[in-house]
C-alpha positions in Angstrom: 50.1 -12.9 20.4 46.6 -13.3 21.7 45.7 -16.3 23.9 42.0 -17.1 23.8 40.9 -19.8 26.2 38.4 -22.5 25.2 36.6 -25.1 27.1 36.4 -28.6 25.6 33.0 -28.8 23.9 31.2 -28.5 20.6 32.9 -25.3 19.6 36.4 -26.6 19.9 35.4 -30.0 18.4 34.1 -28.1 15.3 37.3 -26.2 14.9 39.3 -29.5 15.1 37.4 -31.1 12.3 39.5 -31.5 9.1 36.8 -29.9 7.0 33.8 -27.6 7.3 31.1 -27.8 4.6 28.7 -25.1 3.6 26.2 -24.3 0.8 26.6 -20.9 -0.8 25.6 -19.5 -4.3 24.2 -22.8 -5.3 27.5 -24.6 -4.7 28.9 -26.8 -2.0 31.9 -25.1 -0.4 34.2 -27.5 1.5 36.9 -25.7 3.6 39.9 -27.5 4.9 40.8 -26.7 8.5 44.0 -27.3 10.5 43.6 -26.1 14.1 46.3 -28.4 15.5 49.2 -27.2 13.3 48.1 -23.8 12.0 45.9 -22.4 14.7 43.3 -19.6 14.5 44.1 -18.7 10.8 43.2 -22.2 9.6 39.6 -22.6 10.9 36.3 -21.1 9.9 35.0 -18.7 12.5 31.3 -17.9 12.8 31.8 -14.3 11.7 32.9 -15.4 8.2 29.8 -17.6 7.9 27.5 -14.7 9.0 29.0 -12.3 6.6 29.0 -14.8 3.8 25.3 -15.4 4.4 24.7 -11.7 4.5 26.3 -11.1 1.1 24.2 -13.9 -0.5 20.9 -13.1 1.2 21.1 -9.3 1.4 20.5 -8.5 -2.2 24.0 -6.8 -2.6 25.0 -6.9 -6.2 28.6 -8.0 -6.3 28.7 -8.8 -10.0 31.9 -7.4 -11.5 32.6 -5.3 -8.4 36.1 -5.0 -7.0 36.4 -6.6 -3.6 39.3 -7.2 -1.2 39.1 -9.4 1.9 41.5 -8.7 4.8 42.8 -11.4 7.1 41.1 -14.1 5.0 42.3 -17.2 6.9 40.7 -20.1 5.3 39.2 -18.0 2.5 35.5 -18.8 2.9 34.4 -15.1 2.7 36.5 -14.4 -0.4 35.3 -17.6 -2.1 31.7 -16.7 -1.5 32.2 -13.2 -2.9 33.8 -14.6 -6.0 31.0 -17.1 -6.5 28.6 -14.2 -6.3 30.3 -12.5 -9.2 32.9 -10.2 -7.7 36.5 -9.7 -8.7 38.2 -10.5 -5.4 41.6 -10.0 -3.9 41.9 -12.4 -1.0 44.7 -11.4 1.4 46.5 -12.5 4.5 50.0 -12.6 5.9 52.6 -14.7 4.2 52.5 -17.8 6.6 48.8 -18.2 5.8 48.9 -18.0 2.0 49.7 -21.6 1.1 46.8 -23.0 3.1 44.5 -20.2 1.9 45.3 -20.9 -1.7 44.5 -24.6 -1.3 41.0 -23.7 -0.2 40.4 -21.0 -2.8 41.4 -23.0 -5.8 39.7 -26.2 -4.5 36.3 -24.4 -4.2 36.2 -22.1 -7.3 35.3 -23.6 -10.7 38.1 -23.1 -13.2 36.2 -20.4 -15.1 36.2 -18.2 -12.0 40.0 -18.6 -11.2 40.8 -15.4 -13.2 38.4 -13.5 -10.9 40.2 -14.3 -7.7 43.7 -13.4 -6.6 45.4 -14.6 -3.4 47.9 -12.0 -2.3 50.1 -11.2 0.7 49.1 -8.2 2.8 50.5 -7.4 6.2 48.5 -4.4 7.5 50.4 -1.2 7.3 53.5 -2.7 5.6 52.6 -3.9 2.1 50.4 -1.0 1.0 52.6 0.0 -1.9 51.4 -3.3 -3.6 47.8 -2.1 -3.6 46.5 0.9 -5.6 44.9 3.5 -3.3 41.1 3.5 -3.4 40.9 0.6 -5.9 38.1 -1.3 -4.2 34.3 -1.1 -4.2 34.0 -3.3 -1.1 36.4 -4.2 1.7 35.5 -7.3 3.8 36.8 -8.5 7.1 35.5 -11.3 9.4 36.8 -11.6 13.0 39.9 -9.6 12.2 39.7 -7.5 15.4 41.7 -9.5 18.0 45.2 -8.2 18.2 45.3 -4.7 19.8 48.8 -4.0 18.6 47.5 -4.2 15.0 44.6 -1.8 15.3 46.5 1.3 14.1 48.0 -0.6 11.1 44.5 -2.0 10.2 43.0 1.5 10.2 45.9 2.8 8.1 45.3 -0.1 5.7 41.5 0.6 5.5 42.2 4.3 4.7 44.7 3.4 2.0 42.3 1.0 0.3 39.3 3.2 0.4 37.9 5.7 -2.1 34.9 7.9 -1.2 32.6 5.3 -2.7 34.1 2.3 -0.9 31.9 0.3 1.5 33.5 -1.6 4.3 31.7 -4.7 5.7 33.2 -6.0 9.0 31.8 -8.8 11.1 32.9 -9.5 14.7 31.5 -10.8 17.9 32.2 -8.2 20.7 34.0 -10.3 23.3 36.5 -8.0 25.1 37.0 -4.4 26.0 39.6 -4.1 23.2 36.9 -4.9 20.6 34.9 -1.9 21.8 38.0 0.2 21.8 38.6 -0.6 18.2 35.1 0.4 17.4 35.8 3.8 19.0 38.9 4.2 17.0 37.0 3.3 13.8 34.4 5.9 14.4 37.1 8.6 14.7 38.1 8.0 11.1 35.1 6.5 9.3 31.3 6.9 9.1 30.2 3.8 11.0 26.8 2.1 10.9 26.4 -0.6 13.6 24.4 -3.7 12.6 23.3 -6.1 15.3 21.4 -9.3 15.7 20.4 -11.0 18.9 23.0 -13.8 18.9 22.2 -15.1 22.4 18.4 -15.4 21.9 18.9 -16.9 18.5 21.4 -19.6 19.4 19.5 -20.7 22.5 16.4 -21.3 20.5 18.1 -23.0 17.6 20.7 -25.4 19.2 19.7 -28.3 17.0 20.2 -26.3 13.8 23.3 -26.7 11.7 26.0 -24.1 12.0 25.4 -22.6 8.6 21.7 -22.6 9.0 21.9 -20.8 12.3 24.3 -18.2 10.8 22.2 -17.8 7.7 19.0 -17.3 9.6 20.7 -14.9 11.9 22.1 -13.0 9.0 18.5 -12.6 7.6 17.7 -10.7 10.8 20.4 -8.2 10.5 19.3 -4.6 10.7 20.9 -1.4 9.4 19.6 1.0 12.0 22.5 2.0 14.2 22.3 0.7 17.8 19.1 -1.2 17.0 18.9 -4.8 18.2 17.0 -7.1 15.8 14.3 -9.3 17.3 13.1 -12.6 16.0 10.5 -12.5 13.3 11.7 -9.3 11.6 12.7 -10.8 8.3 12.6 -7.9 6.0 16.0 -6.6 4.6 16.6 -2.9 5.0 16.5 -0.7 1.9 20.2 0.0 1.8 21.1 -3.7 1.4 18.9 -3.9 -1.7 20.0 -0.8 -3.5 23.3 -0.2 -1.8 23.4 3.4 -2.6 25.8 4.9 -0.1 25.1 8.5 0.9 28.1 10.9 0.3 29.8 11.8 3.6 33.1 13.2 4.5 34.1 9.9 6.0 34.2 6.5 4.3 31.3 4.1 5.0 31.7 1.2 7.4 28.9 -1.4 8.2 30.0 -3.2 11.4 28.0 -6.4 12.0 28.1 -7.4 15.6 26.7 -10.4 17.5 
């Protein structure tokens, strides 16, 4: 178990709200939260908002693409991917599924229900229930926090990937273990680091809403490895528009850090 300390303040107050409301794909998405009883898996973390905004604003065509989300928690990211036209398998461990399903079905119109599946996946243990290499995209937001799960997560990514699969991960680098996972990831995958200047951005936009901050930050993401994006650089890189992934010996990972 990971114990993450928080100071009483805006961040914790936001997590304790019963709902978090966003606007994606022309629809209002209202996510139920339950910090008090269910903890970290039942609140919306910024990484999910950033990656959701990136999917919507980046010109990535998800229509009829096969997508899986790992460690879905409240389901925001998988919901957004479904609204954008993907066929999405939204996964988490068994204790999180009931709450996850409530959010998914409450936020998807009935005609999109057949395009979303909520399914149990414990990394490294339920892989026989998933066809190897069956997904075009693998999504994960803030799933790098328990060091004892790193090896199982890597095993799961390898199982789910084909040579054409693109993995999109979003995470704030907080601790040494986060950097350690990135090193492990680079040993098995072709990794492109994507950065934005989180500190400069949030300081200058304290009055903005959480979604607006994340959306604007996502619009400043850059695809050049190790390149820090600076305010005012609004153009999306070419790969987000065409999303033609070069053929390499390793699978492709785009790691979004802030």
